[in-house]
C-alpha positions, -999 to +999 in steps of 0.1 A: +029-265-004+022-225-018-005-222-034+012-201-056+025-231-071-010-239-081-018-213-103-005-194-132+026-181-142+011-146-152-010-150-124+015-156-098+033-122-113+006-105-111+000-111-073+042-111-061+046-082-079+014-060-061+034-052-031+065-034-048+040-022-072+015-008-045+042+012-028+059+026-056+027+039-073+014+054-037+059+073-036+050+087-075+014+096-070+036+127-052+069+139-068+070+174-041+104+156-024+121+150-054+145+124-059+160+122-018+117+115-012+119+087-042+149+071-025+137+075+010+105+059+003+118+032-023+143+019+006+111+017+031+092+001+001+123-025-001+126-029+040+090-035+043+088-061+023+118-080+035+105-077+071+073-094+057+091-126+046+109-127+086+075-134+102+044-149+091+022-120+110-010-142+109-012-154+069+014-178+059+002-165+025+011-132+027+045-147+042+049-172+006+039-139-018+062-118+001+089-142-003+080-144-040+081-106-041+116-103-026+132-133-052+123-114-078+139-084-070+156-086-098+123-074-119+119-044-098+136-023-122+111-032-144+079-034-127+090+001-115+092+015-153+061-008-165+042-006-131+005-017-155-028-001-136-021-010-105-058-008-091-071-030-113-045-057-109-053-052-074-091-062-081-075-091-103-051-106-076-078-108-053-105-124-074-079-151-084-069-154-047-099-157-034-101-183-057-070-205-043-074-194-001-096-187+027-113-150+028-086-143+062-059-148+045-071-128+016-078-098+040-044-102+057-031-096+019-052-066+018-042-054+046-006-057+041-007-035+009-022-013+028+002-011+052+031-005+027+011+016+008+005+042+041+044+031+052+054+044+020+041+080+024+050+081+058+087+082+047+090+114+039+066+133+048+058+154+020+029+170+036+045+181+068+064+207+044+028+227+037+028+263+050-002+274+079-027+278+059-023+244+036-021+230+074-051+246+087-074+234+053-057+201+062-065+202+101-101+210+092-103+179+062-089+155+089-113+161+117-139+157+088-125+124+076-122+120+118-162+125+121-172+102+097-150+075+106-162+072+138-195+073+131-191+044+117-170+028+145-137+030+126-102+033+140-086+070+127-052+082+124-038+109+144-034+144+135+004+146+132+001+110+113-024+129+085-004+158+080+030+141+075+008+128+045-001+145+013-024+152-003-017+132-032-009+103-013-036+102+007-055+101-027-036+074-041-042+051-005-082+065-005-085+045-042-063+017-034-084+013-002-113+013-028-096-009-054-091-035-024-124-036-014-110-019+024-132+012+023-121+024+061-119+059+060-083+065+070-072+084+039 
């Protein structure tokens, strides 16, 4: 039996709406790509949620959450119109999860939310359209962050991936990472 059946309706909605709302929140952090970017990012978001329902990926709880998120697809427009406080909801969802599943499952949920956020940020590549001066500054930022991540013994994304993610999206991913307690130094 899924732990989702043992929690209140409000708790269940808070948890199962997060995969969609997190992706949407990252997407909306940068409006520079316009409607084309929004459409591509929403399609990636939908595809990811559908994909995460197909396999366990090491976490049965995450699969149940994603399946429930997809089952509520009719509510996505409502969630988009009123996204709420995504970062605070992440913190609250983790607290709820910790009361019902082991830490491995909580960690897997955090990882999936970060993967959704990054995939949405990479979907359109707003960061690529910047001029030479901006790309040079981005490279300097990248190497600074790369250095600190390496000092902490953490992996770091490639410069190419870093450049594809706009500054606003990187900041959103950083905030998400902190809210999930996964200070990874990757954004």
